[in-house]
Backbone as CSV, one residue per row, in Angstrom:
resi,resn,N_x,N_y,N_z,CA_x,CA_y,CA_z,C_x,C_y,C_z
1,UNK,1.396,-1.378,0.231,-0.087,-0.170,-0.229,1.074,1.055,0.033
2,UNK,0.533,2.531,-0.561,1.342,3.241,-0.918,1.106,4.165,0.780
3,UNK,0.308,4.271,1.387,0.181,4.943,2.459,2.039,4.460,2.805
4,UNK,1.640,2.905,3.089,3.127,2.623,3.963,4.750,2.615,3.297
5,UNK,3.946,2.689,2.100,5.131,2.508,0.987,6.110,4.778,1.559
6,UNK,5.009,4.967,1.769,4.862,6.614,2.098,5.612,7.528,3.719
7,UNK,5.556,6.263,3.656,5.667,6.167,6.025,4.096,7.483,6.012
8,UNK,3.255,7.735,5.828,2.326,8.598,6.082,2.106,8.575,7.350
9,UNK,1.891,8.991,7.588,1.446,9.871,9.434,0.429,10.396,10.529
10,UNK,0.056,10.779,9.375,-0.900,11.881,8.844,-2.341,12.047,7.644
11,UNK,-3.386,11.515,7.635,-4.433,11.334,6.465,-5.672,12.074,6.806
12,UNK,-6.272,13.183,5.227,-7.053,13.830,6.152,-7.889,12.300,4.497
13,UNK,-9.207,12.702,4.878,-10.425,11.905,3.901,-11.940,11.964,4.616
14,UNK,-12.629,12.185,3.786,-13.660,12.565,3.759,-14.887,11.115,3.571
15,UNK,-13.534,9.949,2.906,-14.446,8.713,3.392,-14.205,8.039,4.211
16,UNK,-14.908,7.088,5.277,-15.028,6.455,6.427,-14.243,5.663,6.056
17,UNK,-14.202,4.771,4.229,-14.067,3.257,4.113,-12.850,2.937,3.586
18,UNK,-11.899,4.501,3.395,-10.967,4.604,3.604,-10.346,4.589,4.297
19,UNK,-10.320,5.804,5.601,-10.234,5.703,6.532,-9.857,4.170,7.525
20,UNK,-10.654,3.375,6.946,-10.676,1.611,7.817,-9.577,0.978,6.920
21,UNK,-9.445,0.997,5.476,-8.386,0.905,5.357,-7.085,0.773,4.934
22,UNK,-6.965,1.962,6.718,-5.435,3.373,6.203,-5.067,2.574,7.492
23,UNK,-6.367,1.927,8.290,-7.186,2.615,9.461,-5.551,1.328,10.584
24,UNK,-4.334,0.499,10.042,-4.493,0.488,10.829,-2.110,1.063,9.959
25,UNK,-2.567,1.807,9.612,-0.996,2.224,8.641,-0.661,3.097,9.507
26,UNK,-1.826,4.160,9.024,-1.424,5.374,9.147,-2.065,5.969,11.043
27,UNK,-1.161,6.550,11.660,-1.786,6.540,12.831,-2.522,7.623,13.545
28,UNK,-3.208,8.507,12.271,-3.414,10.198,12.036,-4.687,9.960,11.422
29,UNK,-6.023,9.719,11.095,-6.652,10.202,10.512,-7.758,10.964,10.831
30,UNK,-7.998,11.765,10.112,-9.528,12.178,9.800,-10.004,12.865,9.194
31,UNK,-11.445,12.410,9.932,-11.864,11.897,8.313,-13.025,13.242,8.593
32,UNK,-13.138,13.912,7.598,-13.218,15.409,6.911,-14.417,16.227,6.854
33,UNK,-14.912,16.555,7.189,-16.469,16.904,6.607,-17.550,17.018,7.633
34,UNK,-18.964,17.183,7.613,-19.979,16.566,8.138,-20.797,15.524,8.159
35,UNK,-20.814,14.760,9.095,-20.213,13.127,8.407,-22.508,12.332,8.544
36,UNK,-23.583,12.045,8.350,-24.707,11.584,8.304,-24.586,10.243,9.043
37,UNK,-23.138,10.159,9.581,-23.581,8.530,10.817,-23.094,8.757,10.932
38,UNK,-23.371,8.350,12.920,-21.562,8.638,13.651,-20.882,7.858,13.708
39,UNK,-19.521,8.447,14.300,-17.819,8.528,13.511,-17.470,7.146,14.993
40,UNK,-17.035,6.764,14.739,-16.393,5.416,15.136,-14.952,5.659,16.149
41,UNK,-15.135,6.086,17.310,-13.867,7.143,17.454,-12.132,6.314,17.337
42,UNK,-12.357,5.169,16.349,-10.444,5.463,15.885,-10.412,6.551,14.913
43,UNK,-10.783,7.722,14.478,-10.684,8.353,13.471,-11.402,9.607,14.050
44,UNK,-10.492,11.089,13.714,-10.941,12.802,14.534,-11.579,12.666,13.712
45,UNK,-12.802,13.395,13.874,-13.465,14.251,12.735,-13.337,15.603,13.308
46,UNK,-13.636,16.109,11.591,-13.081,17.378,11.802,-13.445,18.059,10.804
47,UNK,-13.866,19.379,10.543,-15.260,20.018,9.029,-14.338,21.131,8.457
48,UNK,-12.848,21.739,9.168,-12.649,22.284,7.629,-11.714,22.313,8.104
49,UNK,-10.414,23.254,6.957,-8.656,22.865,7.354,-8.127,23.224,7.798
50,UNK,-9.423,24.382,8.941,-8.535,24.951,9.596,-8.605,24.002,10.808
51,UNK,-9.511,23.298,11.397,-9.566,21.922,11.765,-8.591,21.698,11.571
52,UNK,-8.330,20.366,10.466,-7.439,19.787,10.242,-5.762,20.575,10.413
53,UNK,-5.267,21.691,10.466,-4.541,22.779,10.617,-4.033,21.779,12.247
54,UNK,-5.210,22.420,13.417,-5.028,22.596,14.750,-4.982,21.118,15.249
55,UNK,-5.561,20.558,13.983,-5.581,18.770,15.037,-4.730,18.457,14.561
56,UNK,-3.841,18.794,13.215,-1.896,18.125,13.064,-1.566,18.184,13.807
57,UNK,-1.170,19.989,13.307,-0.756,20.612,14.407,0.073,20.139,16.396
58,UNK,-1.643,19.133,16.503,-1.837,19.730,17.864,-0.853,18.402,18.087
59,UNK,-1.044,17.314,16.930,-1.102,15.806,17.152,1.635,15.688,16.798
60,UNK,1.446,16.256,17.124,2.508,16.980,16.550,4.496,17.596,17.601
61,UNK,5.424,16.504,17.641,5.799,17.871,19.177,5.993,19.159,18.918
62,UNK,6.288,19.679,19.853,6.522,22.590,19.337,8.194,22.111,18.019
63,UNK,8.634,20.961,18.586,10.192,21.182,18.369,9.797,21.080,16.571
64,UNK,9.336,20.320,15.852,9.338,20.133,15.090,8.473,20.606,14.004
65,UNK,7.985,21.516,14.994,7.533,23.373,13.758,8.394,24.593,14.089
66,UNK,9.635,23.596,14.822,10.908,25.030,14.409,11.651,25.555,13.601
């Protein structure tokens, strides 16, 4: 799978089935946009790109942003 080859640590998508496939590979998964169904606890819901930016930055140690 390309995600493993690329060493992805964070992933944003609006499709839950895509997150399901990446679940064992990518540790930080963000489900983008409003959802009709309840969101499972193994993916983080985000509504906007600003929310995505904040969530991703919060998950990376501050030293990495210097």
